[in-house]
N, C-alpha and C positions, 0 to 999 in steps of 0.2 A: 688182313687189313681191308678196311672198307673206305672208299672215297665217296664224298658227296660234293657235288657242285650245284649250288643254288644260285640261279640267275634272277635278279630282280630288276624289273623296269620300274623306274620311279618317276613321280611327277616332276616336271621341270621346276627348279628352284628349291626343291625340298631336301637337298643333301644336308644342310646344317641341322634340320630337325631330325632327320634319320640318324645322323651320327650321334646326336644327343641321346636318342632313344636306344640305339644299339650298343653303345660303348659298355654299359653295365653287363649286358648279355655276353659280349665277347670276353670280358674279364672273367666272368663266372664260368663260362663254358671251358675256357682254357684250364680250369682247375678240376674239371670233371674227370672221374675215373674213366679210363679208356680213350680219352681225347689225346691224339698224337699231335695234331695241329689244327688250328682254326683261324683262318685269315679272311679278312674282307678286303677286296680289291675293287678299285674304280676303273672302269674301262677307259683306255686311252683314246678310243675312237668314238665313244658315245657317252656324253656326260650324264646321261640318264640311265646308265646301266651299272649295276653293282653285282659282284659275284663273291659268294662265300666259297672258299676252297677248304675242304675239311678232310681230315684223315682220322679214322677211328680204329681202335684195336680190333673190334669185331662188331657184328650186327647187334648183339645185345647192348653194347655201349651206345651205339647210335639210337637204338630204340629207347633206351633210358633217357638219352638227351632230349628226345621229342616230348618227354613228360616233365622235364625240368621247369620249375616255376619261372626262372629267368627267361627261358625261351618263350614260354607262353605269354609272359608280360611283353616281351619284345615284339612278338607277332601282333598283339593287340595294339600296342603303341604305334607300330609302323604301318598298320593296315590302311590308314587314311592316305598314305603317301605312295602306295603300290599301285601300279597300272597293270603289272603282270608278274608272274612268278613261275619258275620252272625248276624242278628238282631232278637231278640225275644221280642215281646211286650206282656206283661201280664196284663190283665184287670180282677183282681179278683172280682167276683160277691159277694161271701160270704166267709169271712174269719173268722174262729172261733179261738179265742185265749183263752187258758186255763192256 
C-alpha cells in the first residue's frame, strides 16, 4: 500500500472555484484501478489549507494516476488558486496493528 498526502495552500476566497474544478477529478480518480481511497479534506484550523489523503494499491497505480487526463486537467484548472503545494509519499515497509 502507498499513501500520498498532498497539502495545498490556496488563495483566500478561492474555495468555491477550487471545489468546482476538483470535483470531476475526485469522482474519476475514485474509479481508477488501484485507488483504495481518495479524499479531500479542509483544515479545521486554516481555511486556506486543503489536503488530499490518498491510498493506492501500489506505486504503479500511483504513477498511472499522475498521467490520468482528469488529474492533469484538475492541476491546470486549480493552478491559479494555489499558493503552495507539498506532496508526501509514504511507503510503509512494516506496519504493526494491535
